[in-house]
Structure formats: C-alpha cells, structure tokens
C-alpha positions in Angstrom: -7.1 4.6 -22.7 -5.0 2.2 -20.6 -3.9 3.1 -17.1 -0.6 1.9 -15.7 0.3 2.2 -12.0 3.8 3.5 -11.4 5.3 1.0 -9.0 6.7 2.2 -5.7 6.6 -1.0 -3.6 3.1 -0.1 -2.5 2.1 -3.2 -0.6 0.2 -3.7 2.7 0.1 -6.2 5.5 -3.1 -8.2 5.1 -3.0 -9.3 8.7 -2.4 -5.9 10.2 -4.1 -5.5 13.6 -6.0 -2.2 13.5 -7.1 -2.4 17.1 -3.5 -2.8 18.4 -1.9 -0.8 15.5 0.7 -3.4 14.8 1.6 -6.3 12.5 1.8 -9.8 13.7 5.1 -10.9 15.3 7.5 -12.4 12.7 6.0 -10.6 9.7 8.4 -10.4 6.8 7.8 -7.3 4.6 7.2 -8.1 0.9 6.9 -11.9 1.5 3.9 -11.7 3.8 2.5 -8.5 2.3 0.1 -8.0 -0.6 0.5 -5.8 -3.7 -2.5 -3.8 -4.8 -3.8 -6.4 -7.3 -3.6 -9.0 -4.6 -5.3 -7.1 -1.8 -8.0 -5.8 -4.1 -8.5 -9.3 -5.5 -8.2 -7.9 -9.0 -5.8 -5.5 -10.8 -7.2 -1.9 -10.6 -5.1 -1.0 -13.6 -4.0 -2.3 -17.0 -0.3 -2.7 -16.1 2.6 -1.5 -14.1 5.3 1.1 -14.9 8.6 0.4 -13.2 11.5 2.9 -13.3 15.1 1.8 -13.3 16.0 4.5 -10.8 13.5 3.2 -8.3 14.9 -0.4 -8.7 18.6 0.3 -8.8 19.2 4.0 -8.2 22.5 5.6 -9.3 25.5 6.6 -7.3 27.4 9.4 -8.9 29.6 11.9 -7.0 27.4 14.9 -5.9 24.2 13.3 -7.3 23.5 10.0 -5.8 19.9 8.7 -6.0 19.3 5.8 -3.6 17.1 3.0 -4.9 13.7 2.4 -3.2 14.2 -1.3 -3.6 16.6 -3.1 -1.2 19.5 -4.8 -2.8 17.8 -8.2 -2.4 14.6 -6.9 -4.0 16.4 -5.5 -7.0 18.4 -8.6 -7.5 15.3 -10.7 -7.3 13.6 -8.6 -9.9 16.5 -8.9 -12.3 16.9 -12.6 -11.7 13.3 -13.7 -11.7 11.8 -10.9 -13.8 9.2 -8.1 -13.1 6.2 -10.4 -13.3 7.6 -12.8 -10.8 8.7 -10.0 -8.5 5.3 -8.3 -8.6 3.5 -11.6 -8.4 1.7 -11.2 -11.6 3.2 -14.3 -13.3 -0.2 -16.1 -13.1 -1.7 -16.6 -16.6 -4.7 -14.5 -15.6 -2.4 -11.5 -15.6 -0.9 -12.1 -19.0 -2.6 -9.1 -20.6 -1.1 -6.7 -18.1 1.5 -4.3 -19.7 4.8 -4.0 -17.9 6.4 -0.8 -19.0 9.8 0.5 -18.0 11.4 3.9 -18.0 14.6 5.4 -16.7 13.1 7.7 -14.1 14.5 10.9 -15.6 13.6 13.1 -12.6 16.1 11.3 -10.5 19.0 12.7 -12.5 17.6 16.1 -13.7 20.6 17.9 -12.1 23.2 16.0 -14.1 24.6 17.2 -17.4 23.7 13.9 -19.0 21.7 10.8 -18.0 23.7 8.2 -15.9 22.3 5.4 -18.1 23.2 4.6 -21.7 20.7 3.1 -24.1 22.5 -0.2 -23.8 22.3 -0.2 -20.0 18.6 0.5 -20.1 18.0 -2.2 -22.7 19.8 -4.7 -20.5 17.4 -3.7 -17.6 14.4 -4.3 -19.8 15.7 -7.6 -21.1 16.6 -8.9 -17.6 13.3 -7.7 -16.2 11.1 -9.2 -19.0 9.4 -5.9 -19.8 6.7 -5.8 -22.5 7.3 -2.1 -23.2 10.3 0.2 -22.6 10.9 3.9 -22.9 14.1 5.3 -24.4 16.6 7.3 -22.3 15.5 10.9 -21.9 16.7 14.0 -20.2 13.8 15.9 -18.7 13.0 19.5 -19.6 10.9 21.3 -17.0 10.7 24.7 -18.7 7.7 25.0 -21.0 6.0 28.0 -22.6 2.9 27.2 -24.5 3.0 30.6 -26.3 6.4 29.9 -27.9 6.6 28.7 -31.5 9.1 26.6 -33.4 12.5 25.6 -32.3 14.3 28.8 -31.8 13.0 30.2 -28.5 14.6 28.9 -25.3 17.2 27.0 -27.2 20.2 29.0 -25.8 18.7 29.3 -22.3 20.6 27.5 -19.6 18.9 25.1 -17.3 19.5 26.4 -13.7 19.8 22.8 -12.4 22.6 21.4 -14.5 24.0 24.5 -16.2 23.5 23.1 -19.7 21.4 24.5 -22.5 17.8 23.4 -22.6 18.3 22.5 -26.3 21.1 20.2 -25.2 18.6 18.1 -23.2 16.4 17.9 -26.3 19.4 16.7 -28.4 20.5 14.2 -25.8 16.9 12.7 -25.7 16.7 12.5 -29.5 20.2 11.0 -29.9 19.5 8.4 -27.2 16.2 7.5 -28.8 17.9 6.8 -32.1 20.5 4.5 -30.5 18.0 2.9 -28.3 15.7 1.9 -31.2 18.6 0.6 -33.3 20.1 -1.5 -30.5 16.7 -2.8 -29.4 16.4 -4.7 -32.7 19.4 -6.8 -31.6 17.7 -8.0 -28.4 16.7 -11.7 -28.2 13.9 -10.8 -25.7 11.3 -8.9 -27.6 9.6 -5.8 -26.2 7.9 -2.7 -27.6 10.1 0.4 -27.6 8.7 3.8 -26.9 10.5 7.0 -28.0 10.3 9.7 -25.4 9.3 13.2 -26.3 10.8 16.2 -24.5 10.5 19.9 -25.3 10.2 23.4 -24.1 7.3 24.5 -26.4 4.5 22.9 -28.4 6.6 23.2 -31.5 9.7 21.6 -30.1 7.7 18.7 -28.8 6.0 18.3 -32.2 9.4 18.3 -33.9 10.7 15.7 -31.5 7.6 13.5 -32.1 8.0 13.9 -35.9 11.7 12.8 -35.7 10.8 9.8 -33.5 8.3 8.5 -36.0 10.8 9.0 -38.8 13.3 6.9 -36.8 10.7 4.0 -36.8 8.8 4.4 -33.5 5.1 3.7 -33.5 4.6 4.3 -29.8 5.7 7.6 -28.2 5.8 8.7 -24.5 5.3 12.4 -23.6 7.6 13.4 -20.7 8.3 16.4 -18.6 4.7 17.5 -18.1 3.8 15.8 -14.8 3.3 19.2 -13.0 1.8 21.0 -16.0 -1.8 22.2 -16.0 -4.1 20.1 -18.2 -4.7 23.0 -20.6 -0.9 23.2 -21.2 -0.8 19.4 -21.8 -3.7 19.8 -24.3 -1.7 22.4 -26.3 1.3 20.1 -26.5 -0.9 17.2 -27.6 -2.6 19.3 -30.2 0.7 20.2 -31.8 2.1 16.7 -31.5 -0.9 15.1 -33.2 -0.6 17.5 -36.1 2.9 16.1 -36.8 2.4 12.4 -36.5 0.0 9.9 -38.1 -3.2 8.8 -36.3 -2.0 5.3 -35.8 0.9 6.4 -33.7 0.2 5.5 -30.0 0.9 8.1 -27.3 1.6 7.5 -23.6 1.6 10.3 -21.0 4.3 9.9 -18.4 3.1 10.8 -14.9 -0.3 12.2 -15.8 -1.7 12.9 -12.3 -4.8 15.0 -13.2 -7.1 12.1 -12.4 -10.1 14.4 -12.1 -9.5 15.9 -15.5 -9.0 12.7 -17.5 -11.8 13.6 -19.8 -9.9 16.7 -21.0 -7.4 14.6 -22.9 -9.7 12.1 -24.4 -10.0 13.9 -27.7 -6.2 13.4 -28.4 -6.3 9.6 -28.9 -4.0 9.0 -25.9 -3.3 5.3 -25.7 -2.1 5.1 -22.1 -1.1 7.0 -19.0 0.7 6.2 -15.8 0.2 7.8 -12.4 0.4 7.2 -8.7 -1.8 10.2 -8.0 -4.7 8.3 -6.3 -2.2 6.7 -3.9 -0.4 10.0 -3.2 -3.6 11.9 -2.6 -4.4 9.4 0.1 -1.3 10.6 1.9 -1.0 14.2 0.9 -4.3 15.8 0.1 -6.0 17.2 3.2 -9.4 17.7 1.8 -9.5 15.1 -1.0 -7.8 12.0 0.3 -10.8 9.6 -0.1 -12.2 9.0 -3.6 -15.8 7.9 -4.5 -17.7 7.8 -7.7 -19.7 11.0 -8.4 -22.3 12.2 -10.8 -21.8 11.8 -14.6 -18.8 9.4 -14.1 -16.9 12.1 -12.2 -15.3 11.7 -8.8 -16.5 12.9 -5.3 -13.9 13.6 -2.7 -13.8 13.3 1.1 -11.3 14.2 3.8 -10.1 11.3 5.9 -10.2 11.7 9.7 -6.8 12.4 11.0 -6.0 10.5 14.2 -2.2 10.5 14.5 -0.5 8.3 17.0 -0.1 10.4 20.2 3.2 8.9 21.1 4.7 9.1 17.6 3.5 12.5 16.2 6.3 15.0 16.2 4.1 18.0 16.9 2.4 16.3 19.9 5.7 15.1 21.3 7.0 18.7 21.3 3.8 19.9 23.0 4.3 17.3 25.7 7.9 18.3 26.1 6.8 21.9 26.6 4.2 20.9 29.1 1.2 22.0 27.1 -0.3 18.5 27.3 0.5 15.4 29.3 1.2 12.2 27.4 -1.6 10.4 29.3 -4.1 13.1 28.3 -3.3 12.8 24.6 -3.4 9.0 24.7 -6.8 9.1 26.3 -8.1 11.5 23.6 -6.6 9.4 20.8 -8.2 6.2 22.2 -11.5 8.0 22.7 -11.6 9.2 19.1 -10.7 5.8 17.6 -13.3 4.0 19.8 -16.0 6.5 18.9 -15.3 6.1 15.2 -15.6 2.3 15.4 -18.7 2.5 17.5 -20.2 4.9 15.1 -19.5 2.5 12.2 -21.3 -0.2 14.2 -24.3 2.0 14.9 -23.6 2.2 18.6 -23.2 6.0 18.9 -24.7 9.0 17.1 -23.1 11.7 15.0 -22.8 14.1 17.9 -20.9 11.7 20.1 -18.4 10.7 17.4 -17.8 14.3 16.3 -17.3 15.4 20.0 -14.6 12.8 20.5 -12.9 13.4 17.2 -12.9 17.1 17.4 -11.6 17.1 21.0 -8.5 15.2 19.8 -8.3 17.3 16.6 -8.1 20.5 18.7 -5.0 19.1 20.5 -3.5 17.9 17.2 -4.0 21.3 15.6 -2.4 23.1 18.5 0.7 25.0 17.3 3.7 22.9 18.5 6.0 26.0 18.6 3.8 28.4 20.5 1.2 26.2 22.1 -1.5 28.4 20.6 -4.8 26.6 20.0 -6.3 26.4 16.5 -8.6 29.2 15.4 -12.4 28.7 15.5 -12.6 29.1 11.8 -10.0 26.3 11.2 -11.8 24.0 13.6 -15.1 24.8 11.9 -13.7 23.9 8.5 -12.3 20.6 9.7 -15.6 19.8 11.5 -17.5 20.4 8.2 -15.3 18.0 6.3 -15.6 15.3 8.9 -19.3 15.8 9.2 -19.7 15.2 5.4 -17.6 12.1 5.6 -19.3 10.6 8.6 -22.8 11.5 7.3 -22.2 9.9 3.9 -20.3 6.8 5.2 -18.6 6.2 1.8 -16.7 3.2 3.1 -20.0 1.3 3.6 -21.2 2.2 0.1 -18.1 1.0 -1.6 -17.8 -2.5 -3.0 -14.0 -2.6 -3.3 -12.1 -5.3 -1.3 -10.3 -2.6 0.9 -13.6 -1.2 2.2 -15.2 -4.6 2.7 -12.2 -5.8 4.7 -11.2 -2.6 6.6 -14.5 -0.7 6.9 -14.1 2.7 8.6 -10.4 2.1 9.2 -9.8 3.0 5.5 -11.2 6.5 6.2 -8.8 7.1 9.1 -5.6 9.0 8.3 -3.1 7.1 10.4 0.2 5.4 9.4 0.9 3.6 6.2 -1.2 0.5 6.5 -4.4 2.5 6.6 -3.2 5.2 4.2 -1.9 2.8 1.6 -5.2 0.9 1.8 -7.0 4.1 1.1 -4.7 4.7 -1.8 -5.5 1.3 -3.2 -9.2 2.1 -2.8 -8.7 5.4 -4.6 -6.9 3.7 -7.4 -9.8 1.2 -7.8 -12.3 4.1 -7.9 -10.2 6.0 -10.5 -9.8 2.9 -12.7 -13.5 2.3 -12.7 -14.1 5.8 -13.7 -11.7 5.5 -16.6 -13.4 2.3 -17.7 -16.7 4.2 -17.8 -15.2 6.7 -20.1 -13.7 4.1 -22.4 -17.1 2.2 -22.6 -18.8 5.4 -23.6 -16.4 5.7 -26.6 -14.3 8.5 -25.1 -11.2 7.4 -27.0 -10.2 6.0 -30.3 -8.5 2.6 -30.7 -9.2 -0.8 -29.4 -7.4 -2.9 -26.8 -6.0 -5.0 -29.6 -4.4 -1.9 -31.1 -3.0 -0.9 -27.7 -1.6 -4.3 -26.8 0.4 -4.6 -30.0 1.2 -8.2 -30.8 4.6 -9.2 -29.5 5.6 -10.3 -33.1 5.7 -6.6 -33.9 8.1 -5.8 -31.1 11.3 -4.5 -32.4 
C-alpha cells in the first residue's frame, strides 16, 4: 500500500531561531523554507496528492473558495510543473507519484462542480501529474445498511438542494468524459475514476460502471469522516463487483492508527494529512512514536503558547486577572525548564513545576477568570509526566528530532507544530512500511506504479 501526502504548502524555516522565536531577517517564505522531504532528508511518503482547489481555488457568486497558493505560487506550479514547484525534480525522486484531484469538498454546496473534465485535464497536463482523478461531486450521506440503488435516490442534499442521486450521476458522467478526453492528451498520465455513493450497493455499482468504461485505477471518495468499519463495508461490496487487478485509492483516509483494518481489501494507495493535522489539533495524541506490534504510541505535546499572542491570555490581562509581565515570566520559566531538562540540568519535579504553573494560567477561563479544576490540571500533569519521563524525541532517529530535540515536543506556533507533523508523518510511513514488508497487502510496487506506456 502506497501513502501519498496531501499537499497543503507544509514547509518550515530550517533556520528558525527557537530561543528567540523568530525567523532570520530577510527570510523569503517558500524560497528559503524546506518541504517535508527536504527537512527530513528523505521523503516520508510515496508521493504527493495536489488538489486543484488548493492551487487555484474557484470564485463563483455565493460560493468562492480561495486558493491556498498565492497567485505567484500557482502560476509557478503551472509554468514549471508540480515536480519543480515541490522541488522533487531530482532523479532520486522519479518514483514518487504525483496524483491530482479536484478537491470536491471545496464546492460541495454547489449544484454542480465548477470544473469541467477538460479544465481538470488541462491542470494535470500543465502540472505534469503522473496520476489524476476524474471530476466528482461528493456525497456525504452514507448508510451501510441500505442495499441497491433505490434507497436515498430521491432524498435532497441539504447543502445544495439537489438529489443525492444527481451527485452520483454527475460523477459518473464526468468520469466517462474525462477518460475519453484523456486519451487525446499529449502528456501521458494514469486516470483514476472516482467512486461516490450513498450505500455499499451504489458505490459497488459506480465502481462496476467505471471498470466497464475502461478504468483500471479507481478512487473511493466521500468517506474521509466515516468510521473504519463503514469503509470496510463499502470496500467489501466494491471488491465483489470489480476484478482483483483493479487498483483502489482511498481519498482522505485519516485513520492512521487503523490502517491494518483495510489491508485485506487490496487497497493500492491512500492519501492523508492526518499525522500533520494531529500535531496541531489532537490534545492528547499530537506526538507519534512507534509502539508494540508495529502499532503507534501517542503523547501529548507540552502547550506553551506565546504570552503576548494568545487570545485567551490577552483577554485575561485586559480584565486584570494577570499582568503581562507575570505571564511572560511564567512562559520564559517553562521554556527554560524544558530545555534544561532536555540537557539534564534539572529534574522532573523542577520542570513539571514550571510547566504546570504556566499551564494553570493558560487554562484559566478567559471569560470568567475562574481557575482550572484540580481534575483538569491533574489530567494534564499526567500527560506531561508521561511525555517527559519517556523523552520520545531523544529516542527518535528522524531528522526533525535530531535537529530540534525537545522543541518538537512543544506545542507553540507553526514552526514547531509543523515539524512535529513531519515527525508524525515519518513515524506513520515507517509503520506502513512494516505492514507492507510483512505481506499485509497484495500487489507489488511494479503493479502500483503502472508503466507510463499504459497511461491513457
């Protein structure tokens, strides 16, 4: 099973000054920064997935979706190609897949996609993609207990006011046009037909139709937020309706700790940003490490927000609960104690005392000024004690931990948090490699990276 990282311009400043919490004067974002494969000194994935909506956005009355790329960045990607833009144009990266999709979530409230198959094909051609997904219209509603095609077909989607079946039809029609027109392209790439559906049966029917059209690589969409057992039910039905040689990609599969649950369905590839997102959003599991039996172990990172920037702390200062000087002193004390602990200069009691003192201020209710409860503080202390006792950053061999040491375990602004996300991605990728080496999936790398001569 191959793992693609969904691009979101996740780069870091390699010269970031952690002690002063700033970049060097004159730094130019993107040009002076490093992508994940650069900062980690090797790609922690088998390729990138790049969405058109992220690169170019769309601007339609009442439903604009701004691009994440700047105009200059998007033009550079289209002019120089994805490999040049992501700085993977070195021959050592030739085996990396570059898959594109349209980013269907960005227009889920529209009656129809803002992109035509022709428009998307031009994007793939200009970008030099190796693989590209057809234009789909995402279906969020899914009932694993429904059968066949009849149920739900007349139900209207609350977002766009169109029938759910209409989304299915649009996706199928676009796939047919997309495949036909892809054969006229001078730049070869491997097309993927996207599966959407509201039930196992409707997804299986969609997959059957796509194979009949001529696709040999399918992408399962609309299930990014579904439970893994629901995804298993869909995969089970789909596999019954398509030959074993047909490859399957799972769009947005974020269940990184349940990857083994889909191994039996001969899934060729997945894409996700979950390890990166968890570094920012998961309170208790923001730091990944290898666990027993090829599983993952999770730690909480130590939250040390900037006293002068944190919205809650600024409100507490404004209300007179704390002085700015007091919070800055606590913040500095916590950071110093963490670094001294990493260097063996202070013991566990000292570092926990400094960290928990600032944590109590951070956890104070900004609206009422009420201090956090004892149970809440006890829970946080237990999480931090486990992290500091195990010192996972010192046990990890990834380039992030070797370069940043304990800074990677501190939750504080994007340069630390993105580094932790890169570390998490590296750990997850190694776990997936272990599964693959144990024969957890069918199919070889040669089968997955289809020869470009087969590209339609």
